[in-house]
C-alpha angles and dihedrals in degrees: 000000000000124000104246118253093002092291130106115276110201095188130220123303120232094001094178093055089044091054093048091049092049092048093047091049093048092049094047096045092046095048089049093050095047094042092049094048093045105039103015088221115153090218089079089064085077090061089048092052089044095051094044094051093051090047093050090048093050087050088049091055092051090051088049092053095042103036116357103057088044089060094048094050089051089053090050097047092045091055092063130080115244132193093173093240100084129127101228128192123197108198110210090009096174111178088351112263099148093026094057099039089050088051092056085062094055129088105172097001131097132233115207122194122204125189144145087227099229109173092202089074096046131011111253096004101174134129093247090058091053093047089049089054093048089051092049089052093049095240100103088118091059098044131086129178131207135174109244144146117232088228096059108023116194094227133107120251114278095002100127129072099197124023118194136177133174131193091340114102097060087066089070104088104201123072094219092052093049088054088048090053092049089049088055093051085054097045094056095046117096122236107279091019125134130239121201131177144151132202143161100235139039097006089142087057089050093050090051095049091047090052091049087051092061102255119150133220091024104182129179115200130223115274118282107197114230102183105310098334125078121232123208130199120222124195129179142160129227113236 
């Protein structure tokens, strides 16, 4: 899969959810318009409002995927200190947003992306799409991909300088398994290394778990709104 126009294409998040919202919105709006024109009954105004709200939500999700999450990723990466020689890990890298933007900041370092490549979480979520994006961004020589689950990362203890993750951990349904994933992020991080993530749900929970795991300088940002859900950035340092 090629990146469109020679630029990275980071795809649409939760494409199945987006399609269902758009379909529900079209059906509701269409029913409302037809019902109002044919019968004149005010009750069909509810269908109009229902349809319009779902269409606006679907449009908001498209904006989030194409614009909003790119901005939040930039804020996260800009908040970290870079030498250009880091070994970086992006957990749940998908089509490579954090991975590639981190690689742009490297000179002699390496950005490693790990994912289970599930297309229900992101449209076209496949290694070849991520490689195409890395090539389009001119960082293919500084990017490496592996298949790996956040709950059992295939990396040695303390082997990573900066660990990143974006819009990933909320896809893990059970709280215990989310805590396990956070423990894995901490395990592979070297002493003195930095962790940075952003997500739309449970970020307060993440901050508490990271604090309990012994990380220092755990900070949770103000909300950045991605469609109707706020995203928060969390940064921390391993003692």
